[in-house]
C-alpha positions in Angstrom: 116.2 59.7 50.0 112.4 59.9 50.4 110.6 62.7 47.9 109.2 64.1 51.2 112.3 65.0 53.2 111.9 68.9 52.2 108.8 69.0 53.9 109.6 67.4 56.9 113.6 68.4 57.8 114.3 71.9 56.6 116.2 74.6 58.1 115.1 76.2 61.3 112.3 74.0 61.9 111.0 73.0 65.2 113.0 70.0 66.1 110.2 67.8 67.8 107.4 69.2 65.1 109.6 67.7 62.6 109.9 64.4 64.2 106.3 64.1 64.7 105.8 65.1 61.5 108.5 62.6 59.9 106.2 59.8 61.9 102.8 61.1 60.6 104.3 61.0 57.1 105.2 57.6 57.3 101.6 56.8 59.1 103.6 55.4 62.1 101.8 57.4 64.8 99.5 55.3 66.8 96.1 56.3 66.0 93.2 53.8 67.1 92.8 52.3 63.7 96.9 51.2 64.2 96.1 50.3 67.7 93.2 47.7 66.6 95.3 46.6 63.8 98.2 45.3 67.0 95.4 43.8 68.8 94.8 46.6 71.1 91.3 47.1 71.0 89.9 50.4 72.5 87.5 53.0 71.4 88.2 53.5 68.0 86.3 57.0 67.7 88.2 60.2 66.7 88.7 61.7 70.0 88.5 65.1 68.7 84.8 65.0 67.0 83.7 62.1 68.8 82.4 61.2 65.5 84.3 59.0 63.1 87.3 56.0 63.3 90.4 57.3 63.8 93.2 57.8 61.4 95.8 59.7 59.8 93.8 60.8 56.6 90.4 61.3 59.4 92.4 62.7 62.6 94.6 65.3 59.7 92.2 66.4 57.3 88.3 64.9 57.8 88.1 65.9 61.1 85.3 69.0 61.9 87.8 70.3 64.6 91.2 69.2 62.8 89.7 71.1 59.7 88.7 74.2 61.5 92.7 74.5 62.5 93.8 73.5 59.0 91.7 76.2 57.2 93.0 79.3 59.5 96.3 77.9 58.4 95.8 77.5 54.9 94.3 81.4 54.7 97.5 82.3 57.0 99.9 81.1 54.3 98.0 81.6 51.1 97.4 78.1 50.8 93.9 76.9 49.1 92.0 75.0 51.2 91.7 71.7 49.8 89.7 68.3 50.8 92.4 66.1 49.6 93.4 63.5 51.8 96.6 62.6 53.8 98.4 60.9 50.9 97.4 63.2 48.3 98.3 66.5 50.5 101.4 64.8 51.2 102.0 65.0 47.4 101.1 67.9 46.5 102.8 69.8 49.3 106.1 67.9 48.0 105.9 69.4 44.7 104.7 72.5 45.5 106.6 73.8 48.5 110.2 72.9 47.2 113.0 75.7 47.3 113.6 78.1 50.4 111.5 80.8 49.7 109.8 82.7 52.7 106.6 81.7 51.6 107.6 77.7 51.5 109.2 78.0 54.7 106.1 79.7 56.2 104.2 76.6 54.6 106.4 73.8 55.6 106.8 75.2 59.5 102.7 76.0 59.6 102.0 72.4 58.7 104.4 70.7 60.9 103.3 73.0 64.0 99.2 71.9 62.9 100.3 68.1 62.9 102.0 68.3 66.2 99.3 70.3 68.0 96.7 68.3 66.5 98.6 65.1 67.9 99.1 67.0 71.2 95.8 68.1 71.5 94.2 64.4 70.5 96.7 63.0 73.5 95.9 65.2 76.1 92.1 64.5 75.8 92.7 60.9 75.6 95.7 60.9 78.4 94.5 63.8 80.6 91.3 64.5 80.0 91.4 67.9 78.7 90.3 69.6 76.2 90.9 73.2 74.1 88.5 74.3 71.6 90.3 74.1 68.1 90.7 78.4 68.5 92.9 77.6 71.5 95.1 75.1 69.9 95.0 77.4 66.4 96.7 80.5 68.6 99.0 78.8 70.2 100.2 77.5 66.2 99.4 81.3 65.2 102.5 82.4 68.7 104.6 79.8 67.2 104.4 80.4 63.5 105.0 84.6 64.6 107.7 83.8 67.0 109.5 81.9 64.1 108.8 84.0 61.2 109.7 87.5 63.2 113.4 85.9 63.8 113.6 85.7 59.8 116.2 88.3 58.8 116.7 89.7 54.8 113.1 88.8 53.9 112.7 90.3 50.7 110.1 92.7 50.8 108.0 91.5 48.0 104.1 91.4 47.8 103.8 87.6 48.6 106.4 88.0 51.5 104.9 91.3 53.1 101.0 89.3 52.5 102.3 86.4 54.3 103.6 88.4 57.3 101.0 90.7 57.8 98.5 86.9 58.0 101.0 85.9 60.8 101.4 89.2 62.2 104.8 89.2 62.2 106.3 92.4 64.2 109.6 93.1 61.6 107.7 93.5 59.0 109.1 96.9 58.7 112.5 96.4 59.2 
């Protein structure tokens, strides 16, 4: 089993989010740099910021568009805003988010949802000519996370858990 298994595959995760994260962790998504390596030439620019070349590291962590989403997610999950690259982030998350606590679940869920929705936005811009602001993408992520966390029962009423529930505006915080 690979070391990052637990941040990709875990109970109550959204399956399509896990699958896409699994592809991303292995850097197997068809980013522009991969297409160029396969001999498929087209614009190599990131479709989100239109400034830099697109690769996994840029798309998910360096892009100004994506960074705005990550910072909102990190703030909600009590994750320090880091400037780590893709590989460093995966290693850090693998070591830090072990166990099945509510906080770790919310972080893993948020990570998977963010990667999924950034990839969806990227594809919508490339293939459908549609684009949304980073705030709208974050709002979609927020709804998914809130709905998933709202279904969690028997969450220990400790400060750390309650802070995460309040941050995501979970309805069942008092139940």
